[in-house]
N, C-alpha and C positions, 0 to 999 in steps of 0.2 A: 329504305336505303340504309344500309349499315355502314358504319365507319370502322375500318380495320385498324386496330391499334398497332403501332410499330413495336416490334419486339424490343425488349430492354437491352441496352448496350451491355455487352459482356465486360466485366471488370478488367482493367489493364493488368497485365502481369506485374508482380511485385518487382520494384526496382527499375521500372521502365517509365517513370514519370517524365515530365518535360525537362529537357536538358537545359540547365541555366547557361545563359550567354556569357562567355568570357569577357571580362572587362578589357577594353583595348589597352595596349601597352602605353599609348600616348596619353590616355586619361590617367593612368597610374603615375605618370611622370609629371603631371601638372603641378602638384604641390612642391616638387623639387625645383621645377622651373621658377615658381613663384619665390622660393627661398634663395635662388641663385644670386639675384642682385644684392641682397643683404649680406650673403656670405662673401661675395667678392669685395664688397665695401669693407667688411671687417678684416679680410685678409690684407687688402691693399693699405688701408689707413690705420689698422690696429695691430695685426699680427706681425706684418713685415717690419714696421717701425720698432716693435718690441724686440724682434730678433736682431735688428741692426743695433739698437741701443745695448742689448746684451753683449754683442760682440765688441762694441766700443768700450764697455766697462772693463774688459779684460785685456785691453791693449796697453802698450807702452810706446813712448816716443815723444815727439814734439811736433808743433805745426810746421817748423822749418824742415825737419828731417823726415817727417811723416810718421804715422802711427801704424803699428803692426800688432796683430793678435799674438800675444805671448802667454795667454791664460794666467795673467797676473791677478789672482784673486785677493792679494794683499791690499789692493786698492779699496776694497769694501771696508776692511778693518781700519785702514788709515782714514778714510772719509768719515766713518762713524765715530772714531775716537777723537777726531779733530772738531767735528761739527755737531756733536751730540747736544750741546746747549740749544742750538737752533731747532733740533728735532723736538726736544722737550718743550721749547717755547711755542712751536707750531701746534703741538697737541694741546697745550694749555690754552692758547688763544682761541683755537678752533672749538675746543670743548666749552669754553666760557661763552663764546658767541652762540653756540648751538643751544645752550641752556637758556640764554637770554631770548633767543628767537622763539623757543618753545613757550616761555613765560609770557612773551608779548603776543605771539601768534595764536595760541590756543583760545584766549578770550575773544579775539577778533574773529577767528574761524567759527567759534560757537555762535557769536552774534549774527554772522552772515547766514549760517545754516538754519538757525531756529528763530531768530528775532527780526531779521531784516525785512521780511515781507517783500513788498514791491521794490524796495531799494536794494535787493540782493544783487542784481546785475550791475548796478552802479558801483557798489562797494567792491565787487570783483574786478571791475575795470580799474578802480583806483589802486587795487592791490598790484595789478600787473602793469600799471602805468609807468613805473620806473624803468621797465624793460625797454621802453621806447627811447630812452636816453642812454648814451654810451656809458659803460662801466667806468671808464676813466673820468668822464665828466662828473659823474655822480660822486666819485671819490674826491675829486678836486673841490667840489662844492662843500664837502665836509671840512676840507682844509680851511676854507673861508669861514664856515660856521664856527669852528673851534679856534679861530685865531685869537692870539693874545690880546686882551683888552676889548674883545667883542662882547656883545650883550649876553651870550650864552655863558661865557666864562665868568662874567661879572655876577650873574645870578647864582652860579654854582659856588662862587666865593662867598656870596652874601648868606646863603643858607647853610654854609659849612660843609657842603658835599665834598669839596676838594680836600678838606681836612681828613675825612674818612678814607677817601681813596688814596691820599698820601700815606696814611697809616697802613693801608693794605699794600702799598708799593705800586699802585697803579698810576699815580701821578707824582710829579715833583714840583714843589712850591705851588705857585698860583697859576700854573699853565697846564693845558691839556695836550696841546700838540707835542709831537715827538715823545709821547709816553705810551705805555701799554694800553691805557684807557682809550686813547684815540684810535689805536689799531683795532681793538675789540669793538669799539663803536662803529667803525667803518665796516668791519666784517658782519656785524649784526644787521646793519642797515641794508647792505648789498645782498645778503642771503636770506633776509626775512621772507620774501615771497616764496622761496623754495620750501619754507616751513608751512606757510599759511595754506597754500593750495592743496597739498596732500591731506592736511588736517580737515579742511573744508569738505573735500571729497569723501573722506571717511565719516565725518559727522553727518553729512547730508544723507547718507544711506541708512542712518538709524531711524527706525519706525517711531514716530512721535507717540504712538499708542503704548509703547513700552514705558514712556515717562508717565502717561496717564495711569497705567496699571500700577506702577510703583507708588504713585500718589494715592490711588484707591486703597493701597495696602498701608497707608499712613506713614510712608517713608518721607523723611525730611528732604528738602532740596539738596542738601549736602550729601545725604545718603544716596539719593538718586544719581548724583554725579559720580560718586565714588564706586557704586555697585553696578550702575548700568551704563552711563554715558562714557566714562573714561575707559573701562575695559573694552567696549565695543569700538572705540576709536583708536585702539592700540596699533592697528595696521597703519593708520595715518601718522601716528606719533613716530613709529619706527621709520617709515618712509621719509617723513620730514627731517628727522634727525640725520639720516644717512645723506639725504640730498643737501643738507647744510654742512655737515661736518667734513665730508669728503672733499668738496672743492675748497672749503675754508682752510683746511690743513695744508693745501698746496698753493694757496694764494700768496702773491708777493706784491701786488699793486698797493694794497692798503698799508702794508708795512713800509713800503718804499716812499709813499707820499705822506702818510700820517705819522710815521714813526721815526726812529733814529737808528744809529748803528747798534744801540743797545736793545732794540726791539726787532732785529732782523729774524725772519723766519727761514725755514729750510728752502722755501721757494726762492727767496732772494739769493741764497747761496748758489742754488742750481743755476739761476739766471746769470749770476756773476761769473760762475765757472764756465758757462757756455759762451757768453758774449764778450766778457772782458778779459778774464784770465786765459781763456782758450784752453783750459784743461778738460778736454772732452771725456777722458776715462773717469775722472773724479765726478764730473757732473752726471754722467750716465749711472755710475754706482750710487750716487745720492738719490737719483730718481727711482732706481729699483728698490733701494732700502725704504724710501718713503712709501712706495706702492706696497711693499710687503708688510710694513707696519700697519698701514691703513687696512689692508686686506685682513690681517689677523684680528685687529680690533673690531672690524665690522662683523666678521664671522662669529666671534665670541659674543658680541652684542646681540646679533640676531638669534643665536642659540639661546641666550638667556632670556630674551624677550618672548620667544616661543610663539610668535604669531604664525598661524597656518598659512596666511596669504603670502608670506615671504620666505618661509623655510622650506 
């Protein structure tokens, strides 16, 4: 019995392979449908308010007579020339608080990332624990802590700390409340978690074997930190400084509760113009000037930092 072999299949003509199935139009639209809620949210709660505030900033009139768009751009120059001290003060206070947050937050983030061990989760919970309390209550607590005649002020007087801060113009006499030091202290405390969490995330990604390799090459611990750890943690440094400086520059609660009329920031001026003076065009113009100043500073800072994760 013989088995007849099947004749070999003839090769298919060139260009007549299997026709690929076209992707359904509905499947192509899925990514856009997923983006739609976020886009609508940004349009309703970000873009439209910006457009409304932009139109408000070029209006003239009063609350009794009504406001009308007259394209009065002179409002911007008048607001900036009158309230430029508050702008400079906001940048100075926010910048000082950001530097203090970096100096305080980096060692803590380093400890949690590399040295905490089984206590890591507990320390992270302690970092974010202040968020469970109202921002206003936390600031009022500092008003009690820094009260005149309290134990904190007595200790600072004893060690001569207030003499140094007085020479720097941060305090007046033997008190801390209603001084720039109190405002900067409140800003530093309230925004410190915004610095620690990005730093921890960036440090936690660093491979510990890089430290071991640097040690095998006889690098000192200071050299390892300067050449390995800090450069690799730069994305966290940039993110933390931005998350701290941007909200701190527009904050008005700390200056209102812990400061005085001599420590008012631009946020206090905007709040007063909107709710007390009822000068809506000036308030809107100040808001746009603050946003433009912060945007320019952030852009220059990111460009100079040169981190690939953010640029």
